C-alpha positions as CSV (number, residue, x, y, z in Angstrom):
1,M,6.0,14.7,41.8
2,T,4.0,17.3,43.7
3,K,5.9,20.4,44.8
4,T,6.4,21.0,48.5
5,A,5.3,24.5,49.3
6,I,8.2,26.5,50.8
7,G,7.4,29.5,53.0
8,R,8.7,31.3,56.0
9,S,7.9,28.4,58.3
10,A,8.5,25.5,55.9
11,A,11.7,23.5,55.1
12,G,14.0,24.7,52.4
13,A,17.0,23.6,50.4
14,V,20.5,23.4,52.0
15,H,23.8,24.8,50.9
16,R,26.9,25.7,53.1
17,R,29.8,27.4,51.4
18,S,32.2,25.9,54.0
19,R,31.4,22.2,53.4
20,A,30.4,19.7,50.8
21,T,26.8,19.9,49.6
22,A,26.2,16.6,47.8
23,L,24.3,14.9,50.5
24,L,22.1,17.9,51.3
25,A,21.4,18.6,47.6
26,A,20.1,15.1,47.2
27,S,18.0,15.4,50.3
28,F,16.3,18.5,49.1
29,A,15.9,18.0,45.4
30,G,12.3,17.1,45.9
31,C,11.6,20.2,48.0
32,L,12.5,22.6,45.3
33,L,11.9,20.9,42.0
34,G,8.6,20.5,40.4
35,A,7.0,18.2,37.8
36,G,9.1,15.8,35.6
37,L,11.4,17.4,33.1
38,G,11.1,17.3,29.4
39,A,13.6,15.5,27.2
40,G,17.1,16.8,27.7
41,A,16.2,19.0,30.6
42,A,18.1,19.0,33.9
43,H,17.1,20.1,37.4
44,A,18.4,23.4,38.7
45,A,20.8,23.3,41.7
46,P,19.0,23.7,45.0
47,L,19.0,27.1,46.4
48,P,21.4,28.0,49.2
49,G,19.8,27.2,52.5
50,C,20.7,26.7,56.2
51,G,21.0,23.2,57.5
52,M,19.7,19.9,58.7
53,A,18.4,19.9,62.2
54,A,18.6,16.8,64.5
55,V,15.3,16.1,66.2
56,F,15.3,14.2,69.5
57,D,12.5,12.4,71.4
58,T,13.1,13.5,75.0
59,E,12.1,12.6,78.5
60,I,12.5,14.3,81.9
61,H,13.0,12.6,85.2
62,W,11.0,13.6,88.3
63,G,8.5,12.1,90.7
64,S,8.4,8.5,92.2
65,S,11.0,5.9,91.5
66,S,8.2,3.6,90.1
67,N,7.6,6.0,87.2
68,P,10.4,8.5,87.0
69,W,10.6,9.2,83.3
70,H,8.0,11.3,81.5
71,G,7.8,12.2,77.8
72,D,8.6,15.9,77.0
73,A,8.8,18.3,74.0
74,D,11.1,17.4,71.1
75,L,14.5,19.0,71.1
76,H,15.7,20.5,67.8
77,L,19.4,21.0,67.4
78,L,21.6,22.5,64.7
79,L,25.2,23.7,65.4
80,D,27.5,24.3,62.5
81,N,30.7,26.3,61.9
82,R,33.9,25.1,60.3
83,K,32.8,21.6,61.3
84,T,29.3,20.4,62.2
85,I,29.0,20.1,65.9
86,I,25.5,18.6,65.8
87,D,23.0,18.3,62.9
88,G,20.7,15.7,61.5
89,E,23.5,13.5,60.3
90,T,26.3,14.3,62.7
91,V,26.1,13.8,66.5
92,P,29.7,13.0,67.6
93,A,29.9,10.8,70.7
94,G,31.3,12.7,73.7
95,T,30.0,16.1,72.5
96,R,28.8,18.1,75.5
97,L,26.3,20.9,75.1
98,T,25.1,23.4,77.7
99,W,22.9,26.4,77.6
100,A,21.6,28.8,80.2
101,G,19.4,31.9,80.0
102,P,15.8,33.3,80.4
103,D,14.4,30.5,78.3
104,G,15.8,27.5,80.2
105,N,19.0,25.7,81.1
106,A,20.5,22.3,80.1
107,D,23.7,20.3,80.4
108,I,23.7,17.2,78.1
109,T,26.3,14.8,76.7
110,F,25.9,12.7,73.6
111,G,26.6,9.0,73.4
112,A,27.7,6.8,70.5
113,D,24.1,5.9,69.4
114,G,22.6,9.4,69.0
115,T,21.3,9.5,72.5
116,F,22.0,12.1,75.1
117,T,21.8,12.2,78.9
118,G,22.0,15.1,81.4
119,S,19.9,17.6,83.2
120,A,17.6,20.5,82.4
121,R,15.7,23.3,84.1
122,F,12.6,24.9,82.4
123,P,11.4,28.4,83.2
124,G,9.3,28.4,86.5
125,E,10.2,24.8,87.3
126,G,12.9,22.9,89.3
127,G,15.7,20.9,87.9
128,V,15.1,17.5,86.2
129,G,17.0,14.7,84.6
130,Y,17.0,15.0,80.9
131,R,17.6,12.4,78.2
132,G,16.8,11.9,74.5
133,T,17.1,9.8,71.4
134,L,17.8,11.0,67.9
135,A,14.5,10.5,66.0
136,A,14.6,12.4,62.8
137,S,16.7,14.6,60.5
138,T,14.8,17.6,59.1
139,P,15.7,20.4,56.7
140,V,15.4,23.9,58.0
141,A,14.9,27.0,55.9
142,C,17.2,30.0,56.2
143,D,14.7,31.9,58.3
144,E,14.6,29.2,61.0
145,P,18.1,29.0,62.5
146,A,20.2,31.9,63.4
147,T,23.0,32.3,60.8
148,Y,26.0,34.5,61.7
149,A,28.9,36.0,59.9
150,A,31.6,34.9,62.3
151,E,35.1,36.2,63.1
152,I,38.0,34.9,65.2
153,H,40.6,36.9,67.1
154,W,44.3,36.2,66.9
155,G,47.5,37.8,65.8
156,S,48.6,41.4,66.1
157,S,46.6,44.0,67.9
158,S,46.5,46.1,64.7
159,N,44.5,43.5,62.9
160,P,43.2,41.0,65.4
161,W,39.8,40.0,63.9
162,H,39.7,37.7,60.9
163,G,36.6,36.4,59.0
164,D,35.7,32.8,59.6
165,A,33.1,30.2,58.5
166,E,29.5,31.0,59.0
167,T,28.0,29.8,62.2
168,T,24.5,28.4,62.2
169,I,22.6,27.8,65.5
170,M,19.2,26.4,66.4
171,V,18.3,25.1,69.9
172,K,14.6,24.5,70.7
173,N,12.7,22.4,73.2
174,R,9.7,23.7,75.1
175,R,11.0,27.2,74.4
176,T,13.3,28.5,71.7
177,I,16.7,29.1,73.1
178,V,18.3,30.3,69.9
179,D,16.9,30.6,66.4
180,A,16.5,33.3,63.7
181,E,14.0,35.3,65.9
182,S,15.1,34.4,69.4
183,A,18.4,34.7,71.3
184,S,17.6,36.3,74.6
185,A,20.3,38.7,75.8
186,G,22.5,37.0,78.4
187,T,21.9,33.5,77.1
188,Q,25.1,31.4,77.3
189,L,25.8,28.5,75.0
190,T,28.8,26.2,75.2
191,W,29.9,23.1,73.4
192,T,32.9,20.8,73.6
193,G,33.7,17.7,71.6
194,P,35.6,16.1,68.6
195,N,34.5,18.9,66.2
196,G,35.5,21.9,68.4
197,N,34.8,23.9,71.5
198,A,33.1,27.2,72.1
199,D,31.7,29.4,74.9
200,I,29.6,32.3,73.7
201,T,27.1,34.8,75.1
202,F,24.3,36.5,73.2
203,G,23.9,40.3,73.5
204,E,20.9,42.7,73.1
205,N,21.2,42.8,69.3
206,G,21.4,39.1,68.7
207,M,25.2,39.2,68.3
208,F,27.4,36.8,70.2
209,T,30.9,37.1,71.7
210,G,33.1,34.6,73.4
211,S,35.9,32.1,72.6
212,A,36.4,29.0,70.5
213,R,38.9,26.3,69.8
214,F,38.8,24.5,66.4
215,P,40.3,21.0,66.0
216,G,44.1,21.1,65.8
217,E,44.3,24.8,66.7
218,G,44.7,26.9,69.7
219,G,42.0,29.0,71.4
220,V,40.8,32.2,69.7
221,G,38.3,35.0,70.4
222,Y,35.0,34.4,68.7
223,R,32.2,36.7,67.7
224,G,29.3,36.8,65.2
225,S,26.6,39.0,63.8
226,R,23.3,38.0,62.3
227,K,23.0,37.6,58.6
228,A,20.0,38.9,56.6
229,V,17.5,36.6,55.0
230,C,15.9,37.2,51.5
231,D,12.9,35.6,49.9
232,V,13.3,34.0,46.5
233,A,10.5,33.4,44.0
234,V,10.3,29.8,42.7
235,F,8.4,29.1,39.5
236,D,7.2,25.9,38.0
237,T,8.2,26.2,34.3
238,E,7.4,24.6,30.9
239,I,9.0,24.8,27.6
240,H,7.3,24.7,24.2
241,W,8.7,22.4,21.5
242,G,7.7,19.4,19.4
243,S,4.2,18.4,18.0
244,S,1.2,20.7,18.3
245,S,-0.7,17.9,20.1
246,N,1.7,18.1,23.1
247,P,3.8,21.2,22.8
248,W,4.4,22.0,26.4
249,H,6.9,20.0,28.5
250,G,7.8,20.4,32.2
251,D,11.2,22.0,32.8
252,A,13.5,22.9,35.7
253,D,12.3,25.4,38.3
254,L,13.2,29.0,37.9
255,H,14.5,30.8,41.0
256,L,14.4,34.6,40.8
257,L,15.4,37.5,43.2
258,L,16.1,41.0,42.0
259,D,16.2,43.9,44.4
260,N,17.7,47.3,44.5
261,R,15.9,50.4,45.7
262,K,12.6,48.6,45.1
263,T,12.1,44.9,44.8
264,I,11.8,44.0,41.1
265,I,11.0,40.3,41.8
266,D,11.1,38.3,45.0
267,G,9.0,35.6,46.7
268,E,6.2,38.1,47.5
269,T,6.5,40.7,44.7
270,V,6.0,40.0,41.0
271,P,4.6,43.3,39.5
272,V,2.4,42.8,36.5
273,G,4.0,44.0,33.3
274,T,7.6,43.5,34.5
275,R,9.8,42.3,31.7
276,L,13.1,40.4,32.4
277,T,15.8,39.4,29.9
278,W,19.1,37.7,30.3
279,A,21.7,36.4,27.8
280,G,25.1,34.8,28.2
281,P,27.1,31.5,28.4
282,N,24.5,29.9,30.7
283,G,21.4,30.6,28.6
284,N,19.1,33.3,27.3
285,A,15.5,34.3,28.2
286,D,13.0,37.0,27.6
287,I,9.9,36.8,29.8
288,T,7.1,39.1,30.9
289,F,5.0,38.7,34.1
290,G,1.2,38.8,34.1
291,E,-1.5,38.4,36.7
292,N,-1.2,35.7,39.4
293,G,2.6,35.5,39.2
294,M,2.6,33.9,35.8
295,F,5.2,34.6,33.1
296,T,5.4,33.9,29.3
297,G,8.2,34.4,26.8
298,S,11.0,32.5,25.2
299,A,14.3,30.9,26.3
300,R,17.4,29.2,24.8
301,F,19.4,26.8,26.9
302,P,23.1,26.1,26.1
303,G,23.5,23.7,23.2
304,E,19.8,23.8,22.3
305,G,17.5,25.8,20.0
306,G,15.0,28.4,21.1
307,V,11.8,27.4,22.9
308,G,8.7,28.9,24.2
309,Y,8.9,29.5,28.0
310,R,6.3,30.0,30.6
311,G,5.9,29.6,34.4
312,T,3.7,30.0,37.4
313,L,4.8,31.2,40.8
314,A,4.8,28.2,43.0
315,A,6.6,29.1,46.2
316,S,8.6,31.6,48.2
317,T,11.7,30.2,49.8
318,P,14.2,32.0,52.1
319,M,17.9,32.1,51.6
320,I,20.8,34.0,53.2
321,C,21.0,37.2,51.2
322,D,24.8,36.9,50.8
323,D,24.3,33.6,48.9
324,A,22.8,35.7,46.1
325,A,25.0,38.1,44.2
326,V,25.2,41.3,46.2
327,F,26.7,44.4,44.6
328,A,27.7,47.7,46.1
329,T,26.3,50.1,43.4
330,E,26.8,53.7,42.2
331,Y,24.9,55.9,39.8
332,R,25.9,58.9,37.8
333,L,24.4,61.6,35.7
334,S,27.2,63.1,33.7
335,P,29.0,65.4,34.4
336,L,28.1,64.9,38.0
337,P,30.3,62.5,40.1
338,W,29.5,58.9,40.9
339,T,27.1,58.6,43.9
340,A,26.8,55.5,46.1
341,D,23.4,53.8,45.8
342,T,21.4,50.9,47.4
343,D,22.9,47.4,47.1
344,L,21.7,45.3,44.2
345,T,20.8,41.7,45.1
346,A,20.4,39.2,42.3
347,M,19.7,35.5,42.0
348,I,18.6,33.8,38.7
349,S,18.8,30.0,38.3
350,N,17.0,27.5,36.1
351,R,18.8,24.6,34.4
352,R,22.0,26.6,35.0
353,V,22.9,29.4,37.4
354,I,22.8,32.7,35.5
355,V,23.7,34.9,38.5
356,D,24.4,34.0,42.2
357,D,27.2,34.6,44.7
358,R,29.6,32.3,42.8
359,T,28.5,32.2,39.2
360,I,28.4,35.3,37.1
361,P,29.8,34.5,33.6
362,A,31.6,37.4,32.0
363,D,29.5,39.1,29.2
364,T,26.2,38.0,30.7
365,T,23.6,40.7,30.2
366,L,20.6,41.4,32.4
367,A,17.8,43.8,31.8
368,W,14.5,44.6,33.4
369,T,11.6,47.0,32.8
370,G,8.4,47.6,34.8
371,P,6.7,49.4,37.6
372,Q,9.6,49.1,39.9
373,G,12.3,50.5,37.6
374,D,14.4,49.8,34.5
375,A,17.9,48.6,34.1
376,N,20.3,47.2,31.5
377,I,23.6,45.9,32.8
378,T,26.5,43.7,31.6
379,F,28.7,41.6,33.9
380,R,32.5,41.6,33.4
381,A,35.2,39.0,34.1
382,D,35.9,40.6,37.5
383,R,32.2,40.1,38.6
384,D,31.6,43.8,38.4
385,F,28.8,45.2,36.2
386,A,28.2,48.4,34.2
387,G,25.1,49.8,32.4
388,T,22.2,52.1,33.0
389,V,19.3,52.3,35.4
390,E,16.1,54.4,35.7
391,Y,14.1,54.5,39.0
392,P,10.4,55.1,39.5
393,G,9.5,58.7,39.8
394,T,12.8,59.9,38.4
395,P,12.5,59.5,34.6
396,I,16.2,60.1,33.9
397,E,18.4,57.3,32.7
398,L,21.5,57.1,34.9
399,R,24.8,55.4,34.4
400,Y,24.9,52.4,36.8
401,R,27.8,50.2,38.0
402,G,28.4,47.7,40.7
403,T,31.1,45.7,42.5
404,A,30.5,42.3,43.9
405,R,30.7,42.4,47.7
């Protein structure tokens, strides 16, 4: 199978903490996984991602009665919070969606067969009839929709705001109404239907404020702030075992992201000479990076013997940074006190997840050395870590610790 390149404008894998991922994982396995695996190998879990957009063929109504409908630009929709309002698999009949702002207006209602009818007004033009038919379901990478950390307002005035499920929004037709780069100040977006109601307005900084009503609950205040996107390096890998005539066998992709004051490894940065090791319940490895984003070394997977291990940088895929493991960190040079330092973001996954926002087995060790700094840390049962770090330009080994955010 040929790997699908995944960049800032290409489709990525999908994961949502707030809902089941089985369907999406199956949809995207081909996007993130490379050549066939060797005997006994298993695919890595797809990286966290940001949704399945519904793509509609659209028409607008204007002109003579003999030819009133005219083909128009595709409409891409993705709206997801506690429940999916609209995506590539879910378009509940009776859902009504409106938007209004500098990039256009619309008021549309969805029918039982994935169609919608309503009206629209495009910038610089008069109002038109507007209709569409669901034509495709397409994955979107995390740098395409707008993903928000959302809160709802209820209860006492001393603690009215409470964290809620992430909200993911993408609305595009001739112009982008809302996506990761665009949400013009003053744009209003409303939806009503079986999966919930909301009325929100976007501000200067891309945040939104408004109100919402979730199924089976009363109305609440609703607000959200944009979540950051990180690039992950995806490597095609091989393991070395068996006869000398065919020693290398394709294995699961390796996903890597390590970033503190400087990026150790991400989708754009793989400094030559960087060495990375990990060891714990989910596997061991010792690899060194060479020119052209290649690495060589060794690995041991759970329940198996040691193997040679090599890989080639194949893609850069975006993910919401919080879906990696993010640690608030501190350093210390005794006897000085602990001093807050830059967050550490970590994601390591091949056949099994070594480190991400949910999986950090106790006693897992992680170490790196290279042009962008050195560190040696051990994770504890409470998802904290302790160890040492040395930064470029400051050749003093510091004590280093972190707490999962």
